[in-house]
C-alpha positions as a Markdown table, in Angstrom:
| # | Residue | x | y | z |
|---|---|---|---|---|
| 1 | Unk | -25.2 | -3.0 | -27.5 |
| 2 | Unk | -24.5 | 0.7 | -27.1 |
| 3 | Unk | -21.0 | 2.1 | -26.9 |
| 4 | Unk | -21.6 | 3.3 | -23.3 |
| 5 | Unk | -22.1 | -0.3 | -22.2 |
| 6 | Unk | -18.7 | -1.7 | -23.5 |
| 7 | Unk | -16.5 | -0.7 | -20.5 |
| 8 | Unk | -16.8 | -3.0 | -17.5 |
| 9 | Unk | -18.9 | -1.4 | -14.8 |
| 10 | Unk | -17.9 | -0.8 | -11.2 |
| 11 | Unk | -20.2 | -2.8 | -8.8 |
| 12 | Unk | -20.4 | -4.4 | -5.4 |
| 13 | Unk | -17.5 | -6.7 | -6.1 |
| 14 | Unk | -15.2 | -3.7 | -6.2 |
| 15 | Unk | -16.4 | -2.3 | -2.8 |
| 16 | Unk | -13.3 | -1.2 | -1.0 |
| 17 | Unk | -15.0 | -2.0 | 2.4 |
| 18 | Unk | -15.5 | -5.6 | 1.4 |
| 19 | Unk | -13.4 | -8.0 | 3.4 |
| 20 | Unk | -12.8 | -11.8 | 3.1 |
| 21 | Unk | -12.8 | -14.6 | 5.7 |
| 22 | Unk | -9.5 | -15.6 | 4.1 |
| 23 | Unk | -7.6 | -13.2 | 6.3 |
| 24 | Unk | -4.5 | -12.9 | 4.2 |
| 25 | Unk | -6.6 | -11.3 | 1.5 |
| 26 | Unk | -7.2 | -8.3 | 3.8 |
| 27 | Unk | -3.5 | -7.6 | 4.3 |
| 28 | Unk | -2.2 | -4.2 | 3.0 |
| 29 | Unk | -0.3 | -4.7 | -0.2 |
| 30 | Unk | -1.7 | -8.1 | -0.9 |
| 31 | Unk | -1.8 | -8.7 | -4.7 |
| 32 | Unk | -5.0 | -10.8 | -4.5 |
| 33 | Unk | -7.6 | -9.1 | -2.2 |
| 34 | Unk | -11.3 | -10.0 | -2.6 |
| 35 | Unk | -11.6 | -7.2 | -5.1 |
| 36 | Unk | -9.3 | -8.9 | -7.6 |
| 37 | Unk | -10.2 | -12.6 | -7.9 |
| 38 | Unk | -7.9 | -13.6 | -10.9 |
| 39 | Unk | -8.2 | -17.0 | -12.6 |
| 40 | Unk | -5.5 | -19.6 | -13.0 |
| 41 | Unk | -4.9 | -23.2 | -13.8 |
| 42 | Unk | -3.1 | -25.6 | -11.4 |
| 43 | Unk | -2.5 | -29.3 | -10.7 |
| 44 | Unk | -1.8 | -31.3 | -7.5 |
| 45 | Unk | 0.3 | -34.4 | -7.2 |
| 46 | Unk | 0.0 | -37.3 | -7.6 |
| 47 | Unk | -2.8 | -37.2 | -10.1 |
| 48 | Unk | -2.0 | -34.0 | -11.9 |
| 49 | Unk | -5.4 | -33.2 | -13.3 |
| 50 | Unk | -5.6 | -29.5 | -14.2 |
| 51 | Unk | -8.1 | -27.5 | -12.2 |
| 52 | Unk | -9.3 | -23.9 | -12.4 |
| 53 | Unk | -8.7 | -21.7 | -9.4 |
| 54 | Unk | -9.1 | -18.2 | -8.2 |
| 55 | Unk | -6.4 | -16.5 | -6.2 |
| 56 | Unk | -7.5 | -15.1 | -2.8 |
| 57 | Unk | -4.9 | -13.8 | -0.5 |
| 58 | Unk | -2.2 | -16.5 | -0.1 |
| 59 | Unk | -4.6 | -19.3 | -1.1 |
| 60 | Unk | -6.3 | -20.6 | -4.2 |
| 61 | Unk | -10.0 | -21.4 | -4.3 |
| 62 | Unk | -10.7 | -24.6 | -6.4 |
| 63 | Unk | -13.8 | -23.6 | -8.3 |
| 64 | Unk | -14.9 | -27.1 | -9.0 |
| 65 | Unk | -14.6 | -28.2 | -5.4 |
| 66 | Unk | -16.5 | -25.1 | -4.4 |
| 67 | Unk | -19.3 | -26.3 | -6.8 |
| 68 | Unk | -19.1 | -23.1 | -8.8 |
| 69 | Unk | -18.3 | -24.6 | -12.2 |
| 70 | Unk | -18.6 | -28.0 | -13.9 |
| 71 | Unk | -15.5 | -27.8 | -16.1 |
| 72 | Unk | -11.7 | -28.0 | -15.7 |
| 73 | Unk | -11.2 | -26.3 | -19.1 |
| 74 | Unk | -10.3 | -22.7 | -18.8 |
| 75 | Unk | -11.0 | -22.0 | -22.4 |
| 76 | Unk | -14.6 | -23.1 | -21.9 |
| 77 | Unk | -14.9 | -20.7 | -19.0 |
| 78 | Unk | -13.4 | -17.9 | -21.1 |
| 79 | Unk | -15.9 | -18.5 | -23.9 |
| 80 | Unk | -18.9 | -17.7 | -21.6 |
| 81 | Unk | -20.8 | -14.5 | -22.2 |
| 82 | Unk | -19.6 | -11.4 | -20.4 |
| 83 | Unk | -22.8 | -11.6 | -18.3 |
| 84 | Unk | -22.2 | -15.1 | -17.2 |
| 85 | Unk | -18.6 | -14.3 | -16.4 |
| 86 | Unk | -19.7 | -11.3 | -14.3 |
| 87 | Unk | -22.3 | -13.5 | -12.5 |
| 88 | Unk | -19.6 | -16.0 | -11.6 |
| 89 | Unk | -17.4 | -13.3 | -10.3 |
| 90 | Unk | -20.2 | -12.0 | -8.1 |
| 91 | Unk | -20.9 | -15.5 | -6.7 |
| 92 | Unk | -17.2 | -16.0 | -5.9 |
| 93 | Unk | -17.0 | -12.6 | -4.2 |
| 94 | Unk | -20.2 | -13.2 | -2.2 |
| 95 | Unk | -18.9 | -16.6 | -1.0 |
| 96 | Unk | -15.5 | -15.3 | 0.0 |
| 97 | Unk | -16.9 | -12.3 | 1.9 |
| 98 | Unk | -16.5 | -12.3 | 5.6 |
| 99 | Unk | -19.6 | -13.6 | 7.2 |
| 100 | Unk | -20.6 | -15.7 | 4.2 |
| 101 | Unk | -22.6 | -18.9 | 4.9 |
| 102 | Unk | -20.3 | -20.6 | 2.3 |
| 103 | Unk | -17.2 | -20.3 | 4.6 |
| 104 | Unk | -17.5 | -23.7 | 6.2 |
| 105 | Unk | -18.1 | -25.4 | 2.9 |
| 106 | Unk | -15.4 | -23.5 | 0.9 |
| 107 | Unk | -12.7 | -23.8 | 3.5 |
| 108 | Unk | -12.2 | -27.4 | 2.2 |
| 109 | Unk | -11.8 | -26.0 | -1.3 |
| 110 | Unk | -8.9 | -23.8 | -0.5 |
| 111 | Unk | -5.5 | -24.8 | -1.8 |
| 112 | Unk | -2.0 | -23.8 | -0.7 |
| 113 | Unk | 0.0 | -22.5 | -3.7 |
| 114 | Unk | 3.1 | -24.1 | -2.4 |
| 115 | Unk | 1.5 | -27.5 | -2.8 |
| 116 | Unk | 0.5 | -27.1 | -6.5 |
| 117 | Unk | 2.0 | -26.6 | -9.9 |
| 118 | Unk | 0.8 | -23.5 | -11.8 |
| 119 | Unk | 0.4 | -23.8 | -15.6 |
| 120 | Unk | -0.1 | -21.4 | -18.5 |
| 121 | Unk | -3.6 | -20.2 | -17.6 |
| 122 | Unk | -5.3 | -21.6 | -20.8 |
| 123 | Unk | -4.7 | -23.2 | -24.2 |
| 124 | Unk | -3.2 | -20.5 | -26.3 |
| 125 | Unk | -4.2 | -21.4 | -29.8 |
| 126 | Unk | -2.9 | -18.2 | -31.5 |
| 127 | Unk | -0.5 | -15.4 | -30.5 |
| 128 | Unk | 0.0 | -12.0 | -31.9 |
| 129 | Unk | 2.6 | -9.5 | -30.7 |
| 130 | Unk | 1.8 | -5.8 | -31.1 |
| 131 | Unk | 4.1 | -2.8 | -30.8 |
| 132 | Unk | 2.0 | -0.3 | -28.8 |
| 133 | Unk | 4.8 | 1.3 | -26.7 |
| 134 | Unk | 5.6 | 4.5 | -28.6 |
| 135 | Unk | 8.5 | 5.5 | -26.3 |
| 136 | Unk | 10.1 | 2.0 | -26.9 |
| 137 | Unk | 9.5 | 2.3 | -30.6 |
| 138 | Unk | 11.0 | 5.8 | -30.7 |
| 139 | Unk | 14.1 | 4.9 | -28.6 |
| 140 | Unk | 14.9 | 1.7 | -30.5 |
| 141 | Unk | 14.2 | 3.5 | -33.8 |
| 142 | Unk | 16.8 | 6.1 | -33.0 |
| 143 | Unk | 19.4 | 3.4 | -32.6 |
| 144 | Unk | 18.8 | 2.0 | -36.1 |
| 145 | Unk | 17.3 | 5.0 | -38.0 |
| 146 | Unk | 18.4 | 8.3 | -36.4 |
| 147 | Unk | 16.7 | 10.4 | -39.1 |
| 148 | Unk | 13.4 | 8.5 | -38.9 |
| 149 | Unk | 12.9 | 6.7 | -35.6 |
| 150 | Unk | 9.2 | 5.9 | -36.2 |
| 151 | Unk | 8.2 | 4.5 | -39.5 |
| 152 | Unk | 5.4 | 6.5 | -41.3 |
| 153 | Unk | 2.7 | 4.0 | -40.5 |
| 154 | Unk | 3.3 | 3.8 | -36.7 |
| 155 | Unk | 0.8 | 6.5 | -35.7 |
| 156 | Unk | -1.9 | 5.3 | -38.1 |
| 157 | Unk | -2.1 | 1.5 | -37.6 |
| 158 | Unk | -1.4 | -0.8 | -34.7 |
| 159 | Unk | 1.8 | -2.6 | -35.7 |
| 160 | Unk | 2.0 | -6.3 | -35.0 |
| 161 | Unk | 3.0 | -9.7 | -36.2 |
| 162 | Unk | 1.7 | -13.2 | -35.8 |
| 163 | Unk | 4.0 | -15.2 | -33.5 |
| 164 | Unk | 3.9 | -18.7 | -32.2 |
| 165 | Unk | 2.2 | -20.2 | -29.1 |
| 166 | Unk | 4.2 | -23.4 | -28.7 |
| 167 | Unk | 7.0 | -22.0 | -26.6 |
| 168 | Unk | 5.0 | -19.8 | -24.2 |
| 169 | Unk | 5.6 | -20.9 | -20.7 |
| 170 | Unk | 4.4 | -19.9 | -17.2 |
| 171 | Unk | 6.3 | -18.0 | -14.5 |
| 172 | Unk | 9.4 | -19.9 | -13.4 |
| 173 | Unk | 10.2 | -20.9 | -16.9 |
| 174 | Unk | 13.8 | -21.7 | -17.7 |
| 175 | Unk | 15.1 | -21.7 | -21.2 |
| 176 | Unk | 18.4 | -22.2 | -23.0 |
| 177 | Unk | 20.1 | -19.3 | -24.6 |
| 178 | Unk | 18.9 | -19.3 | -28.3 |
| 179 | Unk | 21.3 | -19.9 | -31.2 |
| 180 | Unk | 21.1 | -18.6 | -34.7 |
| 181 | Unk | 22.7 | -16.5 | -37.4 |
| 182 | Unk | 24.2 | -13.1 | -36.7 |
| 183 | Unk | 26.2 | -10.7 | -38.9 |
| 184 | Unk | 28.7 | -8.2 | -37.6 |
| 185 | Unk | 28.7 | -4.8 | -39.5 |
| 186 | Unk | 32.2 | -5.4 | -40.7 |
| 187 | Unk | 31.8 | -9.1 | -41.5 |
| 188 | Unk | 31.6 | -10.3 | -45.1 |
| 189 | Unk | 29.1 | -13.1 | -44.2 |
| 190 | Unk | 27.1 | -14.2 | -41.2 |
| 191 | Unk | 28.1 | -16.6 | -38.5 |
| 192 | Unk | 26.2 | -19.1 | -36.4 |
| 193 | Unk | 26.2 | -19.4 | -32.6 |
| 194 | Unk | 24.6 | -18.4 | -29.3 |
| 195 | Unk | 23.0 | -15.0 | -29.0 |
| 196 | Unk | 25.2 | -12.4 | -27.4 |
| 197 | Unk | 22.5 | -9.8 | -27.0 |
| 198 | Unk | 19.7 | -11.6 | -25.2 |
| 199 | Unk | 17.1 | -9.2 | -23.8 |
| 200 | Unk | 13.7 | -9.1 | -22.1 |
| 201 | Unk | 10.6 | -7.2 | -23.1 |
| 202 | Unk | 8.2 | -5.8 | -20.5 |
| 203 | Unk | 4.7 | -6.4 | -21.9 |
| 204 | Unk | 1.1 | -7.1 | -21.0 |
| 205 | Unk | -0.8 | -10.1 | -22.4 |
| 206 | Unk | -4.4 | -9.6 | -23.4 |
| 207 | Unk | -6.4 | -12.8 | -23.5 |
| 208 | Unk | -9.5 | -13.2 | -25.7 |
| 209 | Unk | -12.7 | -14.5 | -24.1 |
| 210 | Unk | -15.5 | -15.0 | -26.7 |
| 211 | Unk | -14.3 | -15.1 | -30.2 |
| 212 | Unk | -15.8 | -14.0 | -33.5 |
| 213 | Unk | -16.8 | -15.9 | -36.6 |
| 214 | Unk | -14.5 | -15.8 | -39.6 |
| 215 | Unk | -15.4 | -12.9 | -41.8 |
| 216 | Unk | -17.2 | -10.9 | -39.0 |
| 217 | Unk | -15.1 | -8.1 | -37.7 |
| 218 | Unk | -15.3 | -7.0 | -34.0 |
| 219 | Unk | -16.2 | -3.3 | -33.9 |
| 220 | Unk | -15.0 | -0.9 | -31.2 |
| 221 | Unk | -18.4 | -0.9 | -29.6 |
| 222 | Unk | -18.0 | -4.6 | -28.9 |
| 223 | Unk | -14.2 | -5.1 | -28.5 |
| 224 | Unk | -14.1 | -4.9 | -24.7 |
| 225 | Unk | -16.7 | -7.6 | -24.5 |
| 226 | Unk | -14.3 | -10.0 | -26.2 |
| 227 | Unk | -11.4 | -9.4 | -23.7 |
| 228 | Unk | -11.3 | -11.9 | -20.8 |
| 229 | Unk | -8.3 | -10.6 | -18.9 |
| 230 | Unk | -4.7 | -9.4 | -18.6 |
| 231 | Unk | -1.4 | -11.0 | -17.6 |
| 232 | Unk | 2.2 | -9.9 | -17.3 |
| 233 | Unk | 4.2 | -11.0 | -20.3 |
| 234 | Unk | 7.9 | -11.3 | -20.9 |
| 235 | Unk | 8.6 | -11.7 | -24.6 |
| 236 | Unk | 12.3 | -12.5 | -24.6 |
| 237 | Unk | 14.3 | -11.3 | -27.6 |
| 238 | Unk | 17.6 | -12.1 | -29.1 |
| 239 | Unk | 18.5 | -8.7 | -30.5 |
| 240 | Unk | 21.5 | -9.8 | -32.6 |
| 241 | Unk | 19.6 | -12.6 | -34.3 |
| 242 | Unk | 16.7 | -10.2 | -34.9 |
| 243 | Unk | 18.9 | -7.5 | -36.5 |
| 244 | Unk | 20.0 | -9.9 | -39.2 |
| 245 | Unk | 16.8 | -11.9 | -39.9 |
| 246 | Unk | 13.9 | -9.5 | -39.5 |
| 247 | Unk | 13.9 | -7.9 | -42.9 |
| 248 | Unk | 11.6 | -8.1 | -44.8 |
| 249 | Unk | 9.2 | -10.3 | -42.9 |
| 250 | Unk | 9.9 | -9.6 | -39.3 |
| 251 | Unk | 11.1 | -11.6 | -36.2 |
| 252 | Unk | 11.6 | -15.4 | -36.4 |
| 253 | Unk | 14.3 | -17.2 | -34.4 |
| 254 | Unk | 14.9 | -14.0 | -32.4 |
| 255 | Unk | 11.5 | -14.3 | -30.8 |
| 256 | Unk | 10.2 | -17.9 | -31.0 |
| 257 | Unk | 12.4 | -19.6 | -28.5 |
| 258 | Unk | 10.5 | -18.5 | -25.3 |
| 259 | Unk | 7.9 | -16.1 | -23.9 |
| 260 | Unk | 6.7 | -16.2 | -20.3 |
| 261 | Unk | 3.3 | -15.3 | -18.9 |
| 262 | Unk | 2.2 | -14.9 | -15.3 |
| 263 | Unk | -0.1 | -17.7 | -14.0 |
| 264 | Unk | -3.0 | -15.4 | -13.2 |
| 265 | Unk | -5.5 | -13.9 | -15.5 |
| 266 | Unk | -6.7 | -10.6 | -14.0 |
| 267 | Unk | -10.1 | -10.1 | -15.5 |
| 268 | Unk | -11.3 | -6.9 | -17.2 |
| 269 | Unk | -14.1 | -6.8 | -14.5 |
| 270 | Unk | -11.4 | -6.6 | -11.8 |
| 271 | Unk | -9.7 | -3.7 | -13.6 |
| 272 | Unk | -12.8 | -1.6 | -13.9 |
| 273 | Unk | -11.8 | 0.9 | -11.1 |
| 274 | Unk | -8.4 | 1.4 | -12.9 |
| 275 | Unk | -9.4 | 2.7 | -16.3 |
| 276 | Unk | -8.1 | 5.9 | -17.7 |
| 277 | Unk | -8.7 | 8.3 | -20.5 |
| 278 | Unk | -7.2 | 7.5 | -23.9 |
| 279 | Unk | -5.8 | 10.7 | -25.3 |
| 280 | Unk | -3.6 | 11.3 | -28.3 |
| 281 | Unk | -1.4 | 14.4 | -28.6 |
| 282 | Unk | -3.3 | 17.0 | -30.5 |
| 283 | Unk | -0.7 | 17.1 | -33.3 |
| 284 | Unk | -0.7 | 13.3 | -33.8 |
| 285 | Unk | -3.1 | 11.6 | -36.2 |
| 286 | Unk | -6.3 | 10.7 | -34.5 |
| 287 | Unk | -7.5 | 7.1 | -34.8 |
| 288 | Unk | -9.6 | 6.2 | -37.8 |
| 289 | Unk | -13.3 | 5.7 | -37.2 |
| 290 | Unk | -13.0 | 1.9 | -37.0 |
| 291 | Unk | -10.4 | 2.4 | -34.2 |
| 292 | Unk | -12.4 | 5.1 | -32.3 |
| 293 | Unk | -15.3 | 5.2 | -29.9 |
| 294 | Unk | -16.4 | 7.6 | -27.1 |
| 295 | Unk | -16.1 | 4.8 | -24.6 |
| 296 | Unk | -12.5 | 4.1 | -25.6 |
| 297 | Unk | -11.7 | 7.8 | -25.4 |
| 298 | Unk | -13.3 | 8.1 | -22.0 |
| 299 | Unk | -11.9 | 5.0 | -20.3 |
| 300 | Unk | -10.1 | 2.8 | -22.9 |
| 301 | Unk | -6.6 | 2.9 | -21.2 |
| 302 | Unk | -5.5 | 0.8 | -18.2 |
| 303 | Unk | -3.7 | 2.4 | -15.3 |
| 304 | Unk | -1.1 | -0.3 | -14.3 |
| 305 | Unk | 2.2 | 0.2 | -12.6 |
| 306 | Unk | 4.9 | -2.1 | -14.0 |
| 307 | Unk | 8.3 | -3.1 | -12.5 |
| 308 | Unk | 11.3 | -5.1 | -13.7 |
| 309 | Unk | 13.7 | -6.8 | -11.3 |
| 310 | Unk | 17.0 | -8.6 | -12.1 |
| 311 | Unk | 18.8 | -11.1 | -10.0 |
| 312 | Unk | 22.1 | -12.6 | -11.3 |
| 313 | Unk | 23.4 | -16.0 | -10.4 |
| 314 | Unk | 26.1 | -14.3 | -8.2 |
| 315 | Unk | 23.4 | -12.3 | -6.4 |
| 316 | Unk | 21.4 | -15.5 | -5.7 |
| 317 | Unk | 24.5 | -17.3 | -4.4 |
| 318 | Unk | 25.2 | -14.3 | -2.1 |
| 319 | Unk | 21.6 | -14.2 | -0.9 |
| 320 | Unk | 21.2 | -10.7 | -2.4 |
| 321 | Unk | 17.7 | -9.4 | -3.3 |
| 322 | Unk | 16.9 | -8.6 | -6.9 |
| 323 | Unk | 17.6 | -5.1 | -8.1 |
| 324 | Unk | 15.0 | -2.9 | -9.9 |
| 325 | Unk | 15.7 | -2.0 | -13.5 |
| 326 | Unk | 12.5 | -0.4 | -14.5 |
| 327 | Unk | 9.4 | 1.3 | -12.9 |
| 328 | Unk | 6.7 | 2.8 | -15.2 |
| 329 | Unk | 3.0 | 3.0 | -16.0 |
| 330 | Unk | 1.0 | 1.8 | -18.9 |
| 331 | Unk | -0.9 | 5.1 | -19.3 |
| 332 | Unk | 2.4 | 6.7 | -20.4 |
| 333 | Unk | 3.6 | 3.8 | -22.4 |
| 334 | Unk | 0.9 | 2.4 | -24.6 |
| 335 | Unk | -0.1 | 4.2 | -27.8 |
| 336 | Unk | -3.0 | 1.9 | -28.6 |
| 337 | Unk | -5.6 | 0.4 | -26.2 |
| 338 | Unk | -6.5 | -3.3 | -25.9 |
| 339 | Unk | -9.9 | -2.6 | -27.6 |
| 340 | Unk | -8.1 | -1.1 | -30.6 |
| 341 | Unk | -5.9 | -4.2 | -30.9 |
| 342 | Unk | -9.0 | -6.4 | -31.0 |
| 343 | Unk | -10.8 | -4.2 | -33.5 |
| 344 | Unk | -7.8 | -3.9 | -35.8 |
| 345 | Unk | -6.9 | -7.6 | -35.6 |
| 346 | Unk | -10.4 | -8.6 | -36.8 |
| 347 | Unk | -11.2 | -5.7 | -39.2 |
| 348 | Unk | -10.2 | -7.9 | -42.2 |
| 349 | Unk | -12.4 | -10.7 | -41.0 |
| 350 | Unk | -9.8 | -12.6 | -39.0 |
| 351 | Unk | -11.4 | -14.9 | -36.4 |
| 352 | Unk | -10.2 | -14.8 | -32.8 |
| 353 | Unk | -10.8 | -17.7 | -30.4 |
| 354 | Unk | -11.1 | -18.1 | -26.6 |
| 355 | Unk | -7.5 | -18.2 | -25.2 |
| 356 | Unk | -5.9 | -16.3 | -28.0 |
| 357 | Unk | -3.1 | -14.0 | -26.7 |
| 358 | Unk | -2.4 | -10.5 | -27.9 |
| 359 | Unk | 1.0 | -9.1 | -26.6 |
| 360 | Unk | 1.1 | -5.4 | -26.1 |
| 361 | Unk | 4.6 | -4.9 | -27.2 |
| 362 | Unk | 7.3 | -3.5 | -25.0 |
| 363 | Unk | 5.8 | -0.9 | -22.6 |
| 364 | Unk | 8.4 | 1.8 | -22.0 |
| 365 | Unk | 7.7 | 5.2 | -20.4 |
| 366 | Unk | 9.2 | 8.5 | -21.6 |
| 367 | Unk | 12.0 | 8.6 | -18.9 |
| 368 | Unk | 15.2 | 6.5 | -19.2 |
| 369 | Unk | 14.4 | 4.5 | -16.0 |
| 370 | Unk | 11.0 | 3.6 | -17.4 |
| 371 | Unk | 12.5 | 1.6 | -20.3 |
| 372 | Unk | 11.1 | -1.9 | -20.8 |
| 373 | Unk | 14.2 | -3.6 | -22.2 |
| 374 | Unk | 18.0 | -3.7 | -21.8 |
| 375 | Unk | 18.3 | -2.5 | -25.4 |
| 376 | Unk | 17.0 | 0.9 | -24.3 |
| 377 | Unk | 18.5 | 0.9 | -20.8 |
| 378 | Unk | 22.0 | 0.4 | -22.2 |
| 379 | Unk | 21.4 | 2.4 | -25.4 |
| 380 | Unk | 22.1 | -0.7 | -27.6 |
| 381 | Unk | 24.8 | -2.0 | -25.3 |
| 382 | Unk | 26.9 | 1.2 | -25.4 |
| 383 | Unk | 26.1 | 2.2 | -21.8 |
| 384 | Unk | 26.4 | -0.8 | -19.4 |
| 385 | Unk | 24.4 | -1.0 | -16.2 |
| 386 | Unk | 26.5 | -1.4 | -13.0 |
| 387 | Unk | 24.7 | -3.5 | -10.4 |
| 388 | Unk | 25.0 | -3.0 | -6.6 |
| 389 | Unk | 27.5 | -5.9 | -6.4 |
| 390 | Unk | 29.7 | -4.5 | -9.1 |
| 391 | Unk | 28.5 | -6.7 | -11.9 |
| 392 | Unk | 27.8 | -5.0 | -15.2 |
| 393 | Unk | 25.2 | -5.8 | -17.8 |
| 394 | Unk | 24.6 | -4.7 | -21.3 |
| 395 | Unk | 22.4 | -7.8 | -22.1 |
| 396 | Unk | 21.4 | -10.9 | -20.2 |
| 397 | Unk | 24.0 | -13.4 | -19.0 |
| 398 | Unk | 23.5 | -17.1 | -18.3 |
| 399 | Unk | 22.0 | -17.5 | -14.8 |
| 400 | Unk | 20.2 | -14.2 | -14.9 |
| 401 | Unk | 16.6 | -14.2 | -13.6 |
| 402 | Unk | 14.2 | -11.5 | -14.7 |
| 403 | Unk | 11.0 | -10.9 | -12.7 |
| 404 | Unk | 8.1 | -8.6 | -13.9 |
| 405 | Unk | 5.6 | -7.3 | -11.4 |
| 406 | Unk | 2.5 | -5.2 | -11.9 |
| 407 | Unk | -0.2 | -3.6 | -9.8 |
| 408 | Unk | -3.0 | -1.1 | -9.8 |
| 409 | Unk | -3.7 | 1.4 | -7.1 |
| 410 | Unk | -5.9 | 4.5 | -7.0 |
| 411 | Unk | -7.6 | 6.6 | -4.4 |
| 412 | Unk | -11.0 | 5.2 | -3.5 |
| 413 | Unk | -10.1 | 1.7 | -4.7 |
| 414 | Unk | -8.4 | -1.3 | -3.2 |
| 415 | Unk | -4.9 | -2.1 | -4.6 |
| 416 | Unk | -4.9 | -5.2 | -6.8 |
| 417 | Unk | -1.9 | -7.0 | -8.2 |
| 418 | Unk | -1.1 | -8.9 | -11.4 |
| 419 | Unk | 1.3 | -11.1 | -9.4 |
| 420 | Unk | 4.7 | -11.7 | -11.0 |
| 421 | Unk | 6.3 | -13.5 | -13.8 |
| 422 | Unk | 9.9 | -14.8 | -13.6 |
| 423 | Unk | 12.2 | -16.5 | -16.0 |
| 424 | Unk | 15.8 | -17.7 | -16.0 |
| 425 | Unk | 18.4 | -17.8 | -18.8 |
| 426 | Unk | 20.3 | -21.1 | -19.0 |
| 427 | Unk | 23.4 | -21.8 | -21.1 |
| 428 | Unk | 22.8 | -22.6 | -24.7 |
| 429 | Unk | 22.6 | -26.1 | -26.0 |
| 430 | Unk | 26.0 | -27.6 | -26.8 |
């Protein structure tokens, strides 16, 4: 396959004039218009079998009830060839289009989200967390290494570490404050207890579709074909635990207690109208040949607006709306593209499998209000944030709920959303 064929093409499913017979999908500002069609996994009481659905407006289309698929296993669907996935998207789009002959049949396959339980979209067999946000890496680096904020390898190689998948939950996740060892700068030895510097990390999650055989790298000319879709991803972090334990092998208890994904996989096909050029500053090292392609330079980046909202327990009790902490865009935040992450992850022969998750790392923009973590927003806890109700935060307190939102909008294209992902901090275990 030639390089020019690797970026998903714009076709009739992206037509901004297309409208759905599901009227809520036509509302201005709707996250899930007919041009989006993200995939998710849900179950209905009392039987609780998991089903695959597509979000359309304020409804979910049960794909098996609509006789579009013969599996309830999202990983099987993700393993299909890009051509088969594109064909399924086309069938769904045609059937949901206003005037479709499928309307009377498919109306019975529509589900109310309030009547179902959403799940992590697929089985996540493996999880790798990258560090693509250069502004985040620089700001955090200044806190710990003022004379060398970025390590020498940062601009040459996508930095990442293998994490765990067992504690990744779906939006609405509640988790107990993690415990572990910490060491104060003036202490002779470490102590054990609940984390006092609990933080969030604003990330995107890239999900693998088709995998690769062990020993067979995925080149840049094929990398996009192995990406199924994107979710919002909050990779919670205990900063005080991390500072003590991360050398020399990296994060452990500071990261493995919880991560939260949004329930909807927005496909790479849906994101086709929202691609952007990938350009490095002229003075920076340019990607090595195995991390470079003309297609990646022309349209390898994703243009996604990201937002972080905080609602404290006191705010919920008072009926106050969440307050925005961050508003930024991926084109300013990410130093590496999703295709480069796939190519680098497999260049040594590592095999990826359907459902594997690649975290982007914290996506912070160049401005202070574009920071994707409290560590940056409060300058390591030295500059507390004062909320509208007078509460102050350096790091997260028990009862705090974080919500990440994301959307794409561009002239000539219909706005699509990534939905939202929320999580709430509970008190630590006794």
